[in-house]
C-alpha positions in Angstrom: 92.5 103.9 109.4 96.2 104.6 109.3 97.0 102.7 112.0 96.0 99.5 110.0 99.0 99.8 107.9 101.6 100.7 110.5 100.7 97.5 112.6 101.5 95.0 110.0 102.5 95.6 106.2 104.0 92.2 105.6 101.5 90.8 103.0 102.0 90.0 99.4 98.3 88.9 98.9 96.3 92.1 96.7 93.0 89.9 97.6 90.1 92.4 98.3 88.8 92.6 101.8 86.5 89.9 103.1 85.0 90.1 106.6 86.7 88.0 108.9 85.3 85.1 110.9 85.3 87.8 114.1 82.0 88.8 115.9 81.9 92.5 117.1 81.0 93.2 120.9 78.6 95.9 119.5 76.6 96.2 122.5 79.4 97.1 125.0 80.6 99.6 122.3 77.4 101.2 122.3 76.9 101.2 126.0 80.2 102.8 126.0 79.0 105.5 123.6 75.8 106.5 125.4 78.1 106.8 128.8 80.4 109.3 127.0 77.6 111.3 125.7 76.0 111.2 128.9 79.0 112.6 130.7 79.8 115.1 127.8 76.1 116.3 128.2 76.6 116.8 132.1 79.7 118.7 131.5 78.0 120.7 129.2 74.6 121.7 132.1 77.8 122.6 134.3 78.8 125.0 131.6 75.2 126.4 131.4 75.5 127.0 135.0 78.4 129.2 134.3 81.6 127.3 134.7 84.4 126.7 132.4 82.6 128.1 129.2 85.8 128.8 127.3 87.2 125.5 128.0 84.3 123.4 127.5 84.3 125.0 123.8 87.9 123.9 123.2 86.9 120.3 124.6 83.8 120.2 122.0 86.2 121.1 119.3 88.7 118.8 120.0 86.1 116.0 120.1 84.6 117.2 116.9 88.0 117.5 115.1 88.8 113.7 115.9 85.4 112.8 114.9 85.4 114.7 111.5 88.7 113.2 110.4 87.8 109.8 111.5 84.8 110.2 109.4 86.3 111.4 106.2 89.6 109.0 106.5 89.5 107.1 103.2 91.1 103.9 104.8 88.7 103.6 107.7 87.0 100.2 107.7 83.5 100.1 106.7 82.1 98.7 109.8 83.1 101.5 112.3 79.8 103.6 112.9 79.2 107.2 113.0 78.5 107.1 116.7 81.6 104.9 117.6 83.7 107.5 115.8 81.9 110.2 117.9 82.5 108.2 121.0 86.3 108.1 120.2 86.6 112.1 119.8 84.3 112.5 123.2 86.5 110.1 125.0 89.7 111.5 124.3 88.4 115.1 125.1 86.5 114.5 128.4 89.4 112.2 129.5 91.9 115.0 129.2 89.3 117.7 130.7 88.3 121.1 129.3 91.0 123.0 131.4 93.8 120.6 130.5 93.0 120.9 126.8 93.3 124.6 127.0 96.7 124.5 129.0 98.0 122.2 126.7 96.9 124.3 123.7 95.2 121.4 121.7 92.7 122.8 119.2 90.9 121.5 116.1 93.2 123.0 113.7 96.2 121.8 115.3 94.9 118.4 115.5 93.6 118.6 111.5 97.2 119.7 110.8 99.2 117.1 112.6 96.9 114.3 110.7 97.4 115.8 107.4 101.0 115.7 107.9 101.6 112.2 109.1 98.3 110.7 109.0 98.0 110.6 112.8 97.3 113.2 115.4 100.2 112.4 117.2 98.7 113.7 120.9 101.8 112.0 122.6 104.4 113.5 120.5 102.8 117.0 119.7 101.7 117.7 123.1 103.0 117.6 126.4 100.5 115.1 128.1 102.0 112.8 130.8 102.2 108.9 130.5 98.8 108.6 132.9 96.9 111.0 130.8 97.8 108.9 127.7 97.3 105.4 129.3 93.8 107.0 130.2 92.9 108.2 126.9 93.7 105.0 125.2 91.9 103.1 127.8 88.9 105.3 127.1 88.7 105.1 123.4 89.3 101.4 123.4 85.8 100.9 124.5 84.3 102.4 122.1 84.4 99.7 119.2 85.3 96.1 118.6 89.0 96.7 117.7 89.5 93.2 117.0 87.3 93.4 114.1 88.4 96.6 112.8 92.1 95.4 113.1 91.2 92.3 111.1 89.7 94.5 108.5 92.6 96.7 108.4 94.8 93.6 107.8 92.9 92.3 104.9 92.5 96.1 103.3 96.6 95.7 103.4 96.6 92.2 101.4 96.4 89.9 104.0 94.3 86.7 103.8 91.2 86.4 105.9 92.4 83.7 107.6 95.3 85.4 108.9 93.3 88.4 109.7 90.9 86.3 111.8 93.7 84.6 113.6 95.2 87.9 114.6 91.6 89.1 116.0 91.0 86.0 117.8 94.4 85.7 119.3 95.0 89.9 120.4 95.2 90.3 124.1 93.6 93.5 126.0 97.0 95.0 125.7 97.3 94.6 122.1 93.9 96.4 121.7 95.1 99.3 124.0 98.2 99.5 122.1 96.2 99.4 118.8 94.3 102.3 119.6 97.4 104.3 121.0 98.6 103.5 117.7 96.0 105.7 116.2 95.7 108.5 118.9 99.3 108.5 120.2 101.7 107.8 117.8 101.5 105.7 114.3 105.3 104.7 114.8 104.8 102.5 118.0 101.8 100.1 117.2 101.6 97.8 120.0 104.4 99.6 121.8 103.0 103.0 123.2 101.9 102.4 126.5 104.5 103.3 129.1 105.6 100.6 131.7 103.9 97.8 129.2 105.6 98.9 125.8 108.3 96.0 125.9 105.7 93.7 126.6 103.4 95.0 123.8 106.4 94.3 121.6 106.7 91.3 122.7 102.8 90.8 121.9 103.0 91.6 118.5 105.8 89.1 117.8 103.4 86.7 119.5 100.6 87.3 117.6 103.2 86.9 114.3 104.5 83.8 115.5 101.1 82.0 115.7 99.5 83.7 112.5 101.9 84.5 110.0 103.2 81.7 107.7 105.7 83.0 105.6 106.0 79.9 103.7 102.5 80.1 103.0 102.3 83.4 101.6 105.3 83.0 99.3 103.9 79.7 98.0 100.5 81.5 97.4 102.1 84.4 95.8 104.3 82.2 93.5 101.4 80.0 92.1 98.3 82.5 92.4 99.8 85.8 91.7 102.8 85.0 89.4 101.7 81.5 87.5 104.5 79.4 88.7 103.8 75.8 89.1 103.0 74.2 92.1 106.2 72.2 91.8 108.7 75.2 91.4 106.5 77.0 94.4 106.9 74.2 96.8 110.5 74.0 96.0 111.1 77.5 97.1 109.0 77.1 100.3 111.0 73.7 100.9 114.5 75.6 100.7 113.4 78.6 102.8 115.6 77.9 106.1 113.6 78.4 109.8 116.6 80.7 110.0 115.6 82.8 107.3 112.2 82.9 107.9 113.0 83.9 111.5 115.3 86.9 110.2 112.4 88.0 108.1 109.8 88.3 111.0 112.6 90.5 113.0 113.1 92.6 109.9 109.5 93.3 109.6 108.8 93.8 113.3 109.2 97.2 115.0 112.9 98.5 115.1 113.8 96.1 111.9 116.9 97.1 110.2 116.5 97.9 106.5 119.8 96.5 105.7 118.6 93.0 106.8 115.3 93.1 105.2 117.5 93.6 101.8 119.5 90.9 102.6 116.2 88.5 103.4 114.9 89.9 100.0 118.1 89.1 98.4 118.3 85.6 99.5 114.6 84.6 99.0 115.4 85.9 95.1 118.1 83.7 95.0 116.3 80.7 96.2 113.6 81.5 93.3 116.4 82.0 90.8 117.4 78.3 91.8 114.0 76.6 91.9 112.1 78.4 89.0 112.3 77.3 85.6 113.6 79.6 82.9 110.1 79.9 81.5 108.6 81.2 84.9 111.8 83.8 85.6 110.8 85.1 82.3 107.1 85.2 83.0 108.1 86.8 86.3 110.1 89.3 84.4 113.7 88.2 85.8 116.4 86.7 84.1 118.9 85.4 86.5 118.3 88.8 88.7 120.5 90.5 86.1 119.1 92.3 83.1 115.7 93.0 83.9 113.0 91.2 81.5 110.0 93.6 80.9 106.8 91.4 80.7 104.3 93.0 78.1 101.9 95.1 79.7 98.5 96.2 78.3 96.5 96.7 81.4 94.9 100.1 80.8 91.6 101.8 82.3 89.0 103.1 80.6 87.6 107.1 80.2 88.5 110.0 78.7 91.9 111.3 78.0 92.8 115.0 79.4 93.4 117.4 76.9 96.8 117.1 75.7 97.7 121.2 75.9 96.9 121.1 79.8 93.7 123.0 79.6 91.6 120.4 81.3 90.2 120.8 85.0 92.3 119.5 88.3 91.3 116.0 88.9 92.5 114.1 92.0 90.4 111.2 92.3 89.4 108.6 89.9 87.4 105.5 89.5 89.7 103.5 88.0 93.1 103.3 86.2 94.1 105.8 83.5 93.1 104.9 79.8 96.1 104.8 77.0 96.3 108.3 76.3 99.7 108.3 75.0 101.1 107.4 71.5 103.8 104.3 71.9 105.6 105.3 68.8 106.3 108.9 70.3 108.6 110.3 72.6 107.4 112.1 75.7 109.3 114.3 78.3 107.9 115.2 81.9 109.1 118.7 82.6 109.0 119.5 86.5 108.5 123.4 87.4 109.7 123.5 90.9 110.7 126.1 93.3 114.4 124.5 93.1 114.3 124.3 89.5 113.5 122.6 86.4 113.8 119.1 85.9 113.2 117.3 82.4 112.6 113.8 82.4 112.3 111.4 79.3 109.7 108.9 79.9 110.2 105.4 79.1 107.6 104.2 76.5 109.2 101.1 75.4 109.7 99.1 78.7 107.1 100.6 81.0 104.7 101.9 78.8 101.9 101.7 81.7 103.4 103.2 84.1 104.9 106.0 82.0 101.1 106.6 80.7 100.0 106.5 84.1 102.0 109.5 85.4 101.5 111.4 82.1 97.8 111.4 82.0 97.8 112.3 85.8 100.4 115.2 85.1 98.0 116.2 82.3 95.1 116.2 84.9 97.3 118.5 87.2 97.4 115.9 89.8 100.8 117.0 91.0 100.5 120.6 90.5 101.4 122.6 93.8 102.5 119.3 95.7 105.5 118.8 98.0 108.7 117.0 97.7 107.8 115.9 100.9 110.8 113.5 101.7 114.2 113.4 101.3 116.6 110.3 102.5 120.1 110.6 102.0 120.8 107.3 103.1 119.3 105.8 100.0 119.9 108.7 98.0 116.0 109.5 97.1 113.7 112.5 96.8 109.9 111.4 97.0 106.7 113.2 96.0 103.5 112.8 94.4 100.9 113.1 97.1 98.3 115.8 96.6 96.0 114.8 99.3 98.1 115.0 102.1 101.8 115.9 101.1 102.9 112.8 103.4 103.1 109.2 102.8 99.6 108.6 104.1 98.3 110.1 101.0 95.5 107.7 99.9 96.4 108.0 96.0 94.2 108.4 93.0 91.8 105.8 93.6 93.6 102.8 92.2 96.8 101.1 91.7 98.6 100.0 88.5 100.4 96.8 87.8 104.3 96.2 88.1 105.9 96.4 85.0 108.8 93.9 85.5 110.9 93.4 88.2 115.0 93.3 89.0 115.3 96.5 88.4 118.7 98.5 89.2 118.9 102.1 90.2 121.2 104.8 89.4 121.3 108.5 89.5 118.5 110.3 87.3 116.0 108.3 87.4 112.2 108.7 88.3 110.9 105.5 89.9 107.2 104.5 91.4 106.9 104.4 94.8 104.7 101.6 96.5 104.1 99.2 99.8 105.5 96.2 100.0 102.9 94.5 98.1 103.0 93.9 94.5 100.9 96.1 92.2 100.3 98.5 94.8 101.9 101.6 93.0 99.4 104.5 92.2 100.8 107.9 91.9 103.9 108.8 94.1 107.1 108.5 92.7 110.7 109.1 93.7 114.1 110.6 92.2 117.2 108.5 92.1 119.8 111.0 93.0 123.2 109.3 93.9 124.9 106.2 94.1 123.0 105.3 97.6 120.0 104.1 95.4 121.9 101.1 94.5 121.0 99.8 98.3 117.5 99.2 96.8 118.9 96.7 94.0 118.4 94.0 96.2 114.4 94.3 96.4 114.2 95.3 92.3 110.8 95.8 92.8 110.2 99.5 92.2 109.2 100.4 88.8 111.7 102.6 86.8 109.8 104.6 84.1 112.2 107.7 83.0 115.6 109.5 83.0 116.4 112.9 83.3 119.1 114.9 82.0 122.5 116.5 83.5 121.1 119.5 84.4 118.1 118.0 85.9 120.0 115.6 88.1 122.4 118.9 89.2 119.0 120.2 90.7 117.6 117.2 92.5 121.2 116.7 94.0 120.7 120.3 95.4 117.5 119.4 96.7 118.8 116.2 98.8 121.6 118.2 99.9 119.3 120.4 101.3 117.9 117.5 103.6 116.9 118.4 107.3 115.9 115.7 110.0 112.2 116.6 110.7 110.9 114.9 114.1 107.6 115.0 112.9 108.2 113.4 109.5 107.6 109.4 109.9 110.0 109.1 106.8 113.0 110.8 108.8 112.9 114.5 106.7 112.8 116.8 103.7 114.6 119.8 102.1 114.7 123.1 104.2 113.5 125.4 102.7 110.7 123.1 101.7 110.2 122.6 97.9 107.2 122.8 95.9 106.2 121.1 92.3 104.4 124.2 90.7 103.5 122.0 87.9 104.4 119.2 85.7 103.8 119.3 81.7 104.1 116.8 79.3 105.8 117.4 76.0 105.5 115.3 73.0 108.2 114.6 70.0 108.5 112.6 66.9 
């Protein structure tokens, strides 16, 4: 579910989710489902008696909208049952009450639109429900499922180990559970911090869970040894060189309200430590040479399956079973041509240093993956424009159904580049991209993990500069804002030459 990533996204481990050692309280949840269903049935009987017919229909519509989105959500934990999802929708609608739903103007289309835009219903932000109603909705919805189990599964789905997931689930207080549900139904930007008078204590609860369950040194060690092929001796040198103060700063930077600049400084210090502890061969293996000029590891991790017609005559495909096959000729040059409502951009793809990434983008474009999508994010503070999310036109987009390997690290960023967007986890890019527009993108250099795979010409750079200049803050946009008027990508075509 969307709340799982919002609640915790600090992991480096890309292991497949495993079932944590947590037992669901299924009986209690099923009892609550029956109770909610009984109350809804009673309300329906009252309606048959001639009272509140229009408002009952509104309540049914709200309950159904919540249920349908939960049922179709790609990232929903497998263990949540259809009946539990029904319970959540019924609980929210029944708690607010039919007349109140009509008064607030809440209906199915408005909830579905809120979810499509930001990955959450945002009841508390989009509708003027008071704090007492928020608390009551959360309290009732919290009885519908074993949220500790679901939270643990969500952590694993975002790359955390089964041990850490089980620890979080075992240590979560009732306050944490309620706040977790609030993060789904009220606002995803404030997980463990949505309940009125308890918001400060909820934030402290998350810090407590991290303190008990999250071991940054262990995460770094495992990532180096198991993920990057670094020797145990070198990895131990790295973790031994990490001060308690550095670990504390990392936890603060990744907590709610953490500063992006502080996170960049922490990552930079971690890279410096690796540079001191790793051998030249290990640095080269990881695609780093003193963190100056990036070394690009050989990449041949392509998928199988058909290639789309090169002339663009293929059908539109948005969901795939695995990575794209190699459909481009490494000996030739390719240009991605963006036709947008703000003008045309021409971008030369880098088939020398990043062939997997360039090929992935080009093949998706030939499947019309990017056609009729929004450039949904502009961020002048770091000089970028983001897009590539056809399912939702938002950062919550589930992607093409796979991820691709990172082709190197230690990248530096400058105006005119096209770069893959990804999460904090390695090898997590799929389809979303961003344009580097101005010198502010150098703020990302301390991370260096976003793969650069192309460069636009000067005329195209002028187009993206104008788009970034049209940025407007948007309170409902979880990433801050977008261009006004909105900018649509009509199509992306791939031209081949020599």
